[in-house]
DSSP file (Angstrom, degrees, kcal/mol; ACC not computed):
  #  RESIDUE AA STRUCTURE BP1 BP2  ACC     N-H-->O    O-->H-N    N-H-->O    O-->H-N    TCO  KAPPA ALPHA  PHI   PSI    X-CA   Y-CA   Z-CA
    1    1 A M              0   0    0      0, 0.0     2,-0.0     0, 0.0     0, 0.0   0.000 360.0 360.0 360.0 135.8   24.1  193.9   21.2
    2    2 A S     >  -     0   0    0      1,-0.1     4,-2.4     4,-0.0     5,-0.2  -0.312 360.0-116.6 -73.7 159.9   25.5  195.3   18.0
    3    3 A R  H  > S+     0   0    0      1,-0.2     4,-2.6     2,-0.2     5,-0.2   0.886 115.4  54.9 -64.2 -37.6   29.2  195.4   17.3
    4    4 A A  H  > S+     0   0    0      2,-0.2     4,-2.2     1,-0.2    -1,-0.2   0.917 110.3  45.7 -62.7 -42.2   29.2  199.2   17.2
    5    5 A T  H  > S+     0   0    0      2,-0.2     4,-2.5     1,-0.2    -2,-0.2   0.912 112.4  50.7 -66.5 -42.5   27.6  199.3   20.7
    6    6 A A  H  X S+     0   0    0     -4,-2.4     4,-2.3     2,-0.2    -2,-0.2   0.896 110.2  50.3 -62.0 -40.3   30.0  196.7   22.0
    7    7 A T  H  X S+     0   0    0     -4,-2.6     4,-2.3     2,-0.2    -1,-0.2   0.921 110.5  49.3 -63.8 -44.5   33.0  198.7   20.6
    8    8 A R  H  X S+     0   0    0     -4,-2.2     4,-2.4     1,-0.2    -2,-0.2   0.908 110.8  50.4 -61.5 -41.8   31.7  201.9   22.2
    9    9 A L  H  X S+     0   0    0     -4,-2.5     4,-2.7     2,-0.2    -1,-0.2   0.906 109.4  50.4 -64.7 -40.7   31.2  200.1   25.6
   10   10 A R  H  X S+     0   0    0     -4,-2.3     4,-2.4     2,-0.2    -1,-0.2   0.913 111.7  48.3 -62.6 -42.1   34.8  198.7   25.4
   11   11 A K  H  X S+     0   0    0     -4,-2.3     4,-2.3     2,-0.2    -2,-0.2   0.907 112.4  48.7 -64.8 -40.7   36.2  202.2   24.7
   12   12 A L  H  X S+     0   0    0     -4,-2.4     4,-2.4     2,-0.2    -2,-0.2   0.913 111.5  49.3 -65.3 -42.8   34.2  203.7   27.5
   13   13 A E  H  X S+     0   0    0     -4,-2.7     4,-2.6     2,-0.2    -2,-0.2   0.895 110.6  50.7 -63.1 -40.1   35.3  201.0   30.0
   14   14 A A  H  X S+     0   0    0     -4,-2.4     4,-2.0     2,-0.2    -2,-0.2   0.919 112.4  46.5 -63.8 -43.0   38.9  201.5   28.9
   15   15 A A  H  X S+     0   0    0     -4,-2.3     4,-1.8     1,-0.2    -2,-0.2   0.893 113.5  48.8 -66.2 -39.8   38.6  205.3   29.5
   16   16 A T  H  X S+     0   0    0     -4,-2.4     4,-1.3     2,-0.2    -2,-0.2   0.898 109.0  53.0 -67.0 -40.9   36.9  204.7   32.8
   17   17 A E  H  X S+     0   0    0     -4,-2.6     4,-0.5     1,-0.2     3,-0.4   0.910 109.2  49.2 -61.0 -42.9   39.6  202.2   34.0
   18   18 A A  H >< S+     0   0    0     -4,-2.0     3,-0.9     1,-0.2    -1,-0.2   0.879 109.6  52.1 -64.6 -37.0   42.3  204.8   33.2
   19   19 A A  H 3< S+     0   0    0     -4,-1.8    -1,-0.2     1,-0.2    -2,-0.2   0.751 103.6  59.4 -70.8 -23.1   40.5  207.4   35.1
   20   20 A R  H 3< S+     0   0    0     -4,-1.3    -1,-0.2    -3,-0.4    -2,-0.2   0.582  73.9 117.6 -82.9  -9.9   40.2  205.1   38.2
   21   21 A K  S << S-     0   0    0     -3,-0.9    31,-0.1    -4,-0.5    -3,-0.0  -0.342  74.7-107.2 -59.4 135.6   43.9  204.7   38.6
   22   22 A P        -     0   0    0      0, 0.0     2,-0.3     0, 0.0    -1,-0.1  -0.296  28.1-140.3 -67.8 148.5   44.9  206.1   42.0
   23   23 A H        -     0   0    0     26,-0.1    30,-2.6    -3,-0.1     2,-0.5  -0.716  11.3-130.5-101.6 157.4   46.8  209.3   42.2
   24   24 A I  E     -a   53   0A   0     -2,-0.3     2,-0.4    28,-0.2    30,-0.2  -0.939  22.6-173.6-113.1 130.5   49.6  210.0   44.7
   25   25 A F  E     -a   54   0A   0     28,-2.8    30,-3.1    -2,-0.5     2,-0.6  -0.965  19.1-139.4-123.2 139.7   49.7  213.1   46.9
   26   26 A I  E     -a   55   0A   0     -2,-0.4     2,-0.6    28,-0.2    30,-0.2  -0.882  16.8-159.8 -96.7 122.2   52.4  214.3   49.2
   27   27 A V  E     +a   56   0A   0     28,-3.4    30,-0.5    -2,-0.6    31,-0.4  -0.916  12.0 179.2-107.4 119.5   51.0  215.7   52.4
   28   28 A E        +     0   0    0     -2,-0.6    -1,-0.1    28,-0.1     7,-0.1   0.560  36.8 117.9-101.6 -10.1   53.4  218.0   54.2
   29   29 A E        -     0   0    0      5,-0.1    29,-0.2     1,-0.1     6,-0.1  -0.277  55.6-144.8 -62.1 146.7   51.6  219.1   57.3
   30   30 A L  S    S+     0   0    0      4,-0.1    -1,-0.1    28,-0.0    -3,-0.0   0.840  75.1  67.3 -85.7 -34.9   53.3  218.0   60.5
   31   31 A E  S  > S-     0   0    0      1,-0.1     4,-2.4     4,-0.0     3,-0.3  -0.654  81.2-127.1 -90.6 143.4   50.3  217.3   62.8
   32   32 A P  H  > S+     0   0    0      0, 0.0     4,-2.5     0, 0.0     5,-0.2   0.871 111.3  52.0 -55.4 -39.1   47.9  214.4   62.1
   33   33 A D  H  > S+     0   0    0      1,-0.2     4,-2.2     2,-0.2     5,-0.1   0.887 109.5  49.3 -66.0 -37.9   44.9  216.8   62.3
   34   34 A E  H  > S+     0   0    0     -3,-0.3     4,-2.3     2,-0.2    -1,-0.2   0.894 110.9  50.0 -66.9 -40.2   46.5  219.1   59.7
   35   35 A R  H  X S+     0   0    0     -4,-2.4     4,-2.4     2,-0.2    -2,-0.2   0.939 111.4  48.1 -62.5 -46.4   47.3  216.2   57.4
   36   36 A R  H  X S+     0   0    0     -4,-2.5     4,-2.6     1,-0.2    -2,-0.2   0.896 111.2  51.2 -61.6 -40.7   43.7  214.9   57.6
   37   37 A A  H  X S+     0   0    0     -4,-2.2     4,-2.2     2,-0.2    -1,-0.2   0.900 109.7  49.7 -63.5 -41.3   42.3  218.4   57.0
   38   38 A Q  H  X S+     0   0    0     -4,-2.3     4,-2.0     2,-0.2    -2,-0.2   0.911 112.1  47.8 -65.1 -41.6   44.5  218.8   53.9
   39   39 A I  H  X S+     0   0    0     -4,-2.4     4,-2.3     1,-0.2    -2,-0.2   0.926 111.0  51.2 -64.1 -44.4   43.4  215.4   52.6
   40   40 A N  H  X S+     0   0    0     -4,-2.6     4,-2.8     1,-0.2    -1,-0.2   0.875 108.7  51.9 -60.8 -38.0   39.7  216.3   53.2
   41   41 A E  H  X S+     0   0    0     -4,-2.2     4,-2.0     2,-0.2     6,-0.2   0.907 109.2  49.7 -65.1 -41.7   40.2  219.6   51.3
   42   42 A L  H  <>S+     0   0    0     -4,-2.0     5,-1.8     2,-0.2     6,-1.3   0.910 114.3  44.8 -63.0 -42.2   41.7  217.8   48.3
   43   43 A V  H ><5S+     0   0    0     -4,-2.3     3,-1.3     4,-0.2    -2,-0.2   0.927 112.7  50.6 -67.8 -45.0   38.7  215.3   48.3
   44   44 A A  H 3<5S+     0   0    0     -4,-2.8    -1,-0.2     1,-0.3    -2,-0.2   0.839 108.6  52.7 -62.6 -33.4   36.1  218.0   48.8
   45   45 A A  T 3<5S-     0   0    0     -4,-2.0    -1,-0.3    -5,-0.2    -2,-0.2   0.559 114.6-117.7 -79.2  -7.5   37.6  220.0   45.9
   46   46 A G  T < 5S+     0   0    0     -3,-1.3    -3,-0.2    -4,-0.4    -2,-0.1   0.568  86.5 113.9  82.8   7.6   37.4  217.0   43.6
   47   47 A L  S   <S+     0   0    0     -5,-1.8     2,-0.3    -6,-0.2    -4,-0.2   0.690  81.3  20.7 -83.2 -19.4   41.1  216.9   43.1
   48   48 A A        -     0   0    0     -6,-1.3    -2,-0.2    -9,-0.1    -1,-0.1  -0.930  67.8-137.8-142.1 163.2   41.5  213.5   45.0
   49   49 A T    >   -     0   0    0     -2,-0.3     3,-2.1   -26,-0.1   -26,-0.1  -0.870  33.5-110.3-117.8 158.2   39.3  210.6   46.0
   50   50 A P  T 3  S+     0   0    0      0, 0.0    -1,-0.0     0, 0.0    -7,-0.0   0.734 117.8  59.6 -60.5 -19.6   39.5  208.8   49.3
   51   51 A T  T 3  S+     0   0    0      2,-0.1    -3,-0.0     0, 0.0     0, 0.0   0.510  83.4 105.7 -87.7  -4.1   41.0  205.8   47.6
   52   52 A D  S <  S-     0   0    0     -3,-2.1     2,-0.5   -30,-0.1   -28,-0.2  -0.233  80.5-102.2 -68.7 165.7   44.0  207.8   46.3
   53   53 A L  E     -a   24   0A   0    -30,-2.6   -28,-2.8     2,-0.0     2,-0.5  -0.813  33.5-168.1 -96.4 124.4   47.4  207.4   48.0
   54   54 A F  E     -a   25   0A   0     -2,-0.5     2,-0.5   -30,-0.2   -28,-0.2  -0.960   5.4-164.6-114.6 122.9   48.5  210.1   50.4
   55   55 A I  E     -a   26   0A   0    -30,-3.1   -28,-3.4    -2,-0.5     2,-0.6  -0.908   8.7-160.7-113.1 131.5   52.1  210.0   51.6
   56   56 A H  E     -a   27   0A   0     -2,-0.5   -28,-0.1   -30,-0.2   -30,-0.1  -0.948   7.8-178.4-109.5 115.2   53.5  211.9   54.6
   57   57 A T        -     0   0    0     -2,-0.6    -1,-0.1   -30,-0.5   -29,-0.1   0.753  31.4-135.9 -84.1 -25.0   57.2  212.3   54.3
   58   58 A G  S    S+     0   0    0    -31,-0.4   -30,-0.1   -29,-0.2    -2,-0.0   0.479  76.2 102.1  80.8   1.3   57.7  214.2   57.6
   59   59 A V        -     0   0    0    -30,-0.0    -2,-0.1     3,-0.0    -1,-0.1  -0.941  65.1-145.9-122.4 108.8   60.0  216.6   55.9
   60   60 A P        -     0   0    0      0, 0.0     2,-0.2     0, 0.0   -31,-0.0  -0.403  27.4-106.3 -69.9 149.7   58.6  220.0   54.9
   61   61 A R        -     0   0    0     -2,-0.1     9,-0.8     1,-0.1     2,-0.1  -0.509  33.6-125.7 -74.1 143.3   59.9  221.6   51.7
   62   62 A S    >   -     0   0    0     -2,-0.2     3,-1.5     7,-0.1     6,-0.1  -0.427  21.7-110.6 -83.8 164.5   62.3  224.4   52.2
   63   63 A S  T 3  S+     0   0    0      1,-0.3     6,-0.2    -2,-0.1    -1,-0.1   0.696 119.1  58.7 -67.1 -17.4   61.8  227.8   50.6
   64   64 A K  T 3  S+     0   0    0      4,-0.1    -1,-0.3     3,-0.0     5,-0.0   0.459  79.0 118.6 -89.3  -2.6   64.8  227.0   48.3
   65   65 A S    X   -     0   0    0     -3,-1.5     3,-1.5     1,-0.1     4,-0.0  -0.392  67.5-136.7 -65.3 137.6   63.1  223.9   46.9
   66   66 A P  T 3  S+     0   0    0      0, 0.0    -1,-0.1     0, 0.0     3,-0.1   0.643 104.8  59.5 -68.4 -11.6   62.5  224.0   43.2
   67   67 A F  T 3  S-     0   0    0      1,-0.3    -2,-0.1     0, 0.0    -6,-0.1   0.369 117.1-103.7 -97.9   3.1   59.0  222.6   43.9
   68   68 A G    <   -     0   0    0     -3,-1.5    -1,-0.3    -6,-0.1     2,-0.2  -0.017  38.3 -70.1  96.0 161.1   58.0  225.4   46.1
   69   69 A A        -     0   0    0     -6,-0.2    -7,-0.1     1,-0.1     2,-0.1  -0.485  57.5 -90.1 -85.1 157.3   57.6  225.9   49.8
   70   70 A A              0   0    0     -9,-0.8    -1,-0.1    -2,-0.2    -2,-0.0  -0.445 360.0 360.0 -65.6 138.1   55.0  224.3   51.9
   71   71 A A              0   0    0     -2,-0.1    -1,-0.1    -3,-0.1    -2,-0.0   0.462 360.0 360.0 -84.8 360.0   51.8  226.4   52.1
C-alpha cells in the first residue's frame, strides 16, 4: 500500500471514529411507551442511533425554561 493511500485511510478512520461517538438525548415523556416512541422517532429520522445514550430525567421542562417546553 502506498503512503498516500495509507494516509487517506488513517484520515478516513479518524473521521469515522469521531462520527461514531455516542450522542446523549434527554427523553422527557412520562410513560415508558411514550419514551420508547420518542426514541424510535429519533432513530427513524436518522438523528440518533440505537447505541446512543437516552436519559430520562422524570422531570418535564416548564414553559418558563430557557430550553423550551416539552413538546
